[in-house]
C-alpha positions, 0 to 999 in steps of 0.5 A: 194241255188242250193245245198239246193235245190238239197239236198231237191229233193234228200230227197223228192225222197227217202222218196216218193220212197216207196210211189211212184206211189200209185195212178196212172202212172206218166209216161204213155210214158213208153215203154217196149223196150231197153233203155226205160225211165220208171222212176216213172211208175206204172208197178205193175203185168206186164208180160215181161218175156224174154223181152229185156229192156237192158240199160233202166231207171226205177228209182222209178218205181213200179214193184211189182209182175211183171214177168220179168223171163229171161228178160235182164235188163243189164246196167239198172239204177234201183235205188229206184224201188219196186220189191216186190215179182217180179219174176226175175228168169233167168234175166240178171241184170248185171251191173245194179244200184240197189241202195235202191231197194226193193226186198223183197220176189223177185225170183232171182234164176239163175239170172246174177247179175255180177257187180250190185250195191245193196248199200242199197237195201233190199232183205229180203226173196229173193231167190238168189239160183244159181245166178251169184254174181260176182263183186256185192256190197252188202254194207248195203244190208239186207239179212235177211231170203234171200235164198243164192246162195248155197241154204242156208237161211241167218240169221236174221240181215244179212247186207251186207253179208250172215250170 
């Protein structure tokens, strides 16, 4: 019975992540500080350039069009987070868990992505120019139209690698 309930919860989270938080902030206690607990928070268009947010939890958070340029998100749990058109230029995301994140159109130019898990992430049209991509897990990551670290544009249908 526990396995069925757990499986149902996982499916509900995965199915609801794209539409999560469309109406209100379901985590009003979220404070933008190191080790923050901001899961399910509504933070669209937040301005936090250079902010230290290391080892934070932002699972299924809406950060669409957020300005997190130069922010330190190292070691953070960002699974299912929506960074649609977010500015993460020069941000430190090293060793962050970013499974199934939406980074469509996001700016990751010069970001430190060392050791990031991008399993099932969507980086369609994202800018990765000059980013540190050592030890990144790209399994099933959508990279169509993304600007790769060397400036070339990834071909339509690129998945798991820039073609």
